[in-house]
Every structure is written in C-alpha cells, then in structure tokens.
C-alpha positions as CSV (number, residue, x, y, z in Angstrom):
1,M,-90.0,58.9,29.7
2,S,-86.8,58.9,32.5
3,V,-85.9,55.7,34.4
4,I,-86.3,55.9,38.0
5,N,-83.7,55.5,40.0
6,L,-84.3,53.7,43.2
7,S,-82.7,53.5,46.8
8,K,-82.3,50.9,49.2
9,G,-86.1,49.8,50.7
10,Q,-87.9,52.3,48.1
11,K,-91.2,50.7,46.7
12,I,-92.4,52.0,43.1
13,D,-95.1,50.7,40.8
14,L,-94.7,49.3,38.2
15,T,-98.4,48.5,36.3
16,K,-100.5,51.5,37.0
17,T,-98.0,54.3,35.8
18,N,-97.2,52.0,32.9
19,P,-100.5,50.8,31.3
20,G,-100.4,47.5,29.0
21,L,-97.4,46.6,30.7
22,T,-97.3,43.1,30.9
23,K,-94.3,41.5,29.9
24,I,-90.6,42.9,31.9
25,M,-87.1,41.7,31.2
26,V,-85.1,41.8,34.9
27,G,-81.6,42.3,33.9
28,L,-79.1,42.0,36.6
29,G,-75.7,42.7,36.9
30,W,-72.1,43.1,38.8
31,D,-68.2,43.6,38.2
32,T,-66.2,41.6,40.1
33,N,-62.5,42.9,41.7
34,R,-60.0,40.4,40.8
35,Y,-57.8,39.7,43.6
36,S,-55.0,37.6,44.8
37,G,-57.1,34.6,45.3
38,G,-56.7,34.1,41.1
39,H,-60.3,32.3,41.1
40,D,-63.3,33.4,38.6
41,F,-66.1,34.8,40.0
42,D,-68.8,33.3,38.5
43,L,-72.3,35.0,40.0
44,D,-75.8,33.6,39.5
45,A,-79.0,35.3,39.3
46,S,-82.5,33.1,40.7
47,A,-85.4,34.2,41.1
48,F,-88.4,32.6,43.6
49,L,-92.1,32.3,43.4
50,V,-93.5,32.8,46.9
51,D,-97.0,33.0,48.3
52,Q,-98.3,35.6,50.8
53,N,-96.3,34.0,54.0
54,G,-92.9,34.1,51.7
55,K,-92.8,30.7,51.3
56,A,-92.0,29.0,47.2
57,L,-94.7,27.1,45.9
58,S,-92.3,24.0,45.0
59,D,-89.1,23.0,44.2
60,K,-90.0,24.2,40.9
61,S,-90.7,27.9,41.7
62,F,-87.1,28.4,42.0
63,I,-85.7,29.5,38.6
64,F,-81.8,29.4,38.4
65,Y,-79.4,27.4,36.1
66,N,-80.7,24.2,36.4
67,N,-84.2,25.1,36.3
68,L,-84.9,27.7,33.7
69,Q,-88.3,28.4,33.9
70,S,-91.3,28.1,35.9
71,E,-93.7,25.3,35.5
72,D,-96.4,27.8,33.8
73,G,-93.7,29.6,32.0
74,S,-94.2,32.9,33.7
75,V,-90.7,33.9,34.5
76,V,-88.0,32.4,32.3
77,H,-84.0,32.7,33.2
78,T,-81.8,33.4,29.4
79,G,-79.3,31.5,30.2
80,D,-76.4,31.1,32.9
81,N,-73.4,34.0,32.6
82,R,-69.8,31.9,33.8
83,T,-67.7,35.6,33.9
84,G,-69.6,38.6,34.0
85,D,-67.8,39.9,31.5
86,G,-68.3,43.3,29.5
87,D,-71.2,46.2,30.4
88,G,-74.5,45.9,30.7
89,D,-76.8,43.2,31.8
90,D,-74.7,39.9,33.3
91,E,-78.3,37.5,33.6
92,Q,-81.7,38.4,33.0
93,L,-85.2,37.2,33.7
94,L,-88.2,37.1,31.2
95,V,-91.6,37.4,33.6
96,N,-95.2,37.4,31.9
97,L,-96.5,39.1,34.4
98,R,-100.2,38.0,33.2
99,Q,-99.3,34.4,33.8
100,V,-97.7,34.6,37.3
101,P,-100.5,31.9,38.9
102,S,-102.6,34.0,41.3
103,A,-100.8,31.3,44.0
104,V,-98.0,34.0,43.6
105,H,-97.5,37.1,45.5
106,R,-94.2,37.7,44.9
107,V,-91.2,37.1,42.5
108,V,-88.2,37.9,44.2
109,F,-84.5,38.1,42.5
110,T,-81.5,37.4,44.4
111,V,-77.8,36.9,43.1
112,T,-75.3,34.6,44.5
113,I,-71.8,33.6,44.2
114,H,-71.3,29.9,43.4
115,D,-68.8,28.1,45.1
116,A,-68.4,31.1,47.3
117,D,-66.8,29.3,50.3
118,T,-64.3,27.3,48.0
119,R,-63.0,29.9,46.7
120,S,-63.0,32.6,49.1
121,Q,-65.4,34.8,47.9
122,N,-68.1,37.4,49.1
123,F,-70.0,40.4,48.4
124,G,-67.1,42.6,49.2
125,Q,-65.0,42.1,46.0
126,V,-68.0,42.9,43.8
127,S,-69.0,46.1,42.6
128,N,-71.5,48.1,40.8
129,A,-74.2,45.6,41.3
130,F,-77.6,46.4,39.9
131,I,-81.1,45.3,38.9
132,R,-83.5,47.4,36.4
133,I,-86.9,46.4,35.5
134,V,-87.2,46.9,31.3
135,N,-90.6,47.3,29.2
136,D,-89.9,43.9,27.2
137,E,-91.9,45.2,24.5
138,T,-90.8,48.4,24.3
139,H,-87.4,47.8,25.1
140,E,-87.7,50.7,27.7
141,E,-86.2,51.2,31.3
142,I,-88.9,51.9,33.5
143,V,-86.4,51.3,36.8
144,R,-83.0,50.9,38.0
145,Y,-81.5,50.1,41.4
146,D,-77.8,50.3,42.2
147,L,-76.9,48.3,45.5
148,G,-74.1,50.5,45.9
149,E,-71.1,49.2,48.0
150,D,-72.2,48.3,51.4
151,F,-71.3,43.9,51.7
152,S,-68.6,42.7,52.6
153,I,-68.8,38.9,53.8
154,E,-72.1,38.1,52.5
155,T,-72.2,35.6,49.7
156,A,-75.7,36.0,48.6
157,L,-77.6,38.8,48.3
158,V,-81.7,39.9,47.7
159,V,-81.5,42.2,45.2
160,G,-85.3,43.1,44.8
161,E,-88.5,42.1,44.2
162,I,-92.0,42.3,41.9
163,Y,-95.0,41.8,44.1
164,R,-99.1,42.3,43.9
165,H,-100.4,45.3,45.1
166,G,-104.1,44.6,44.3
167,N,-104.3,44.3,40.6
168,E,-101.9,45.8,40.1
169,W,-97.5,45.1,40.5
170,K,-95.0,47.2,42.4
171,F,-91.4,46.8,42.6
172,N,-89.4,47.1,45.8
173,A,-85.9,47.3,45.7
174,I,-84.7,45.3,48.8
175,G,-80.9,45.1,49.0
176,S,-80.3,42.4,51.6
177,G,-77.2,40.3,52.0
178,F,-77.1,36.5,53.4
179,H,-74.5,34.9,54.8
180,G,-74.6,30.9,53.7
181,G,-74.8,31.5,49.9
182,L,-77.6,29.9,47.9
183,A,-78.4,27.4,50.3
184,S,-79.5,30.1,53.1
185,L,-81.9,31.5,50.2
186,I,-83.5,28.2,49.8
187,T,-84.1,27.7,53.0
188,E,-85.3,31.5,53.6
189,F,-87.8,30.9,51.2
190,G,-88.9,27.7,52.7
191,L,-87.3,24.5,50.1
192,N,-84.8,22.0,50.9
C-alpha cells in the first residue's frame, strides 16, 4: 500500500479504508535555516482535543511538553525534542482512536516556535515541515502532508487534524499559520 501525499485543504478517510486501525502515531518534522541571529530553534508539537465547537474540553485537553498525555490516556506526546536535528520525525504523538472520549470531535495537531519573539524567529526560517500518520501497530505510513514553504512571519502552525465522521475518523491537511505563537492557539481553542 503506497502512502497518500496530501495537499493543503485535502481531507482523507483514515479508518474506513484501513479497517482495524485503532492506534496511530502522528509524526511531525521540520528543518530550520540557521541565520545570523545565532539562537537555536526549539519547535514544539502539541495537540488540542476539541469539541464540535472547536473548543478544548479543559486545560488537560491540551497535550504538549508540560502535559504529555490526555486525562483518559488517548493522546500521548512522546517527549520534547529541543533541536530538531536529524532526519525523520522531530516529535511524535500517539493516539488510541478507540479511547478518544466521545465529547472530542477533533484532535488538532500544531507546531509552535518556543520563545519566537525573544529569538526573532518565525516559520519563514523553517523548511520541510510535514505531518504523517502511521499505523502504530504495523508501522506503515498511511498519510503524509508536506506543508511547503508558504510561511513568513507566523510563529504558530495548525498543521492538521483528525476528526470524527460518523463512526469513522478522517484526516484534514490544514497548514494554517498564526501570529502570536502558542498563546494565539490557546485562545483559538478556548483556553486561558
């Protein structure tokens, strides 16, 4: 089975075409372009578990380096990577689709730049950003979305999301940039 490469705005079914798919690994990766500022980049992947109105259920529905798993254990962040060096995924989240609470309509995957303002960094200096969905049991990559280079001054990205469609799960390749870093995403998803 070949991996399906998506473009921005494309939606694709996950569970219907992959019967028995219950556990996925969401890998996010990127490369940073060194520049004269000299600061290291520290990019952070996060997930928001949101209801049908697009709002996080609670503070514990925000999964990131200081809260590595959701209350019910359905979404687990495997840990912070502070350099982004090397090939492949820079950070990963594991999702058990069967355990995601019924109140959660979508799981939104984001990437932010830590201390972006202080370090004068933005996604214009980041390249080769991608998200991929892997069947965690067979290690087979199902879907991949390469974001391309169309960002400049943004400091936060909503990369993609998985969402419920009836009894099935689908993936949506979003690729939207935000100003204001992580704080803008926290506000977007209804947290303080």
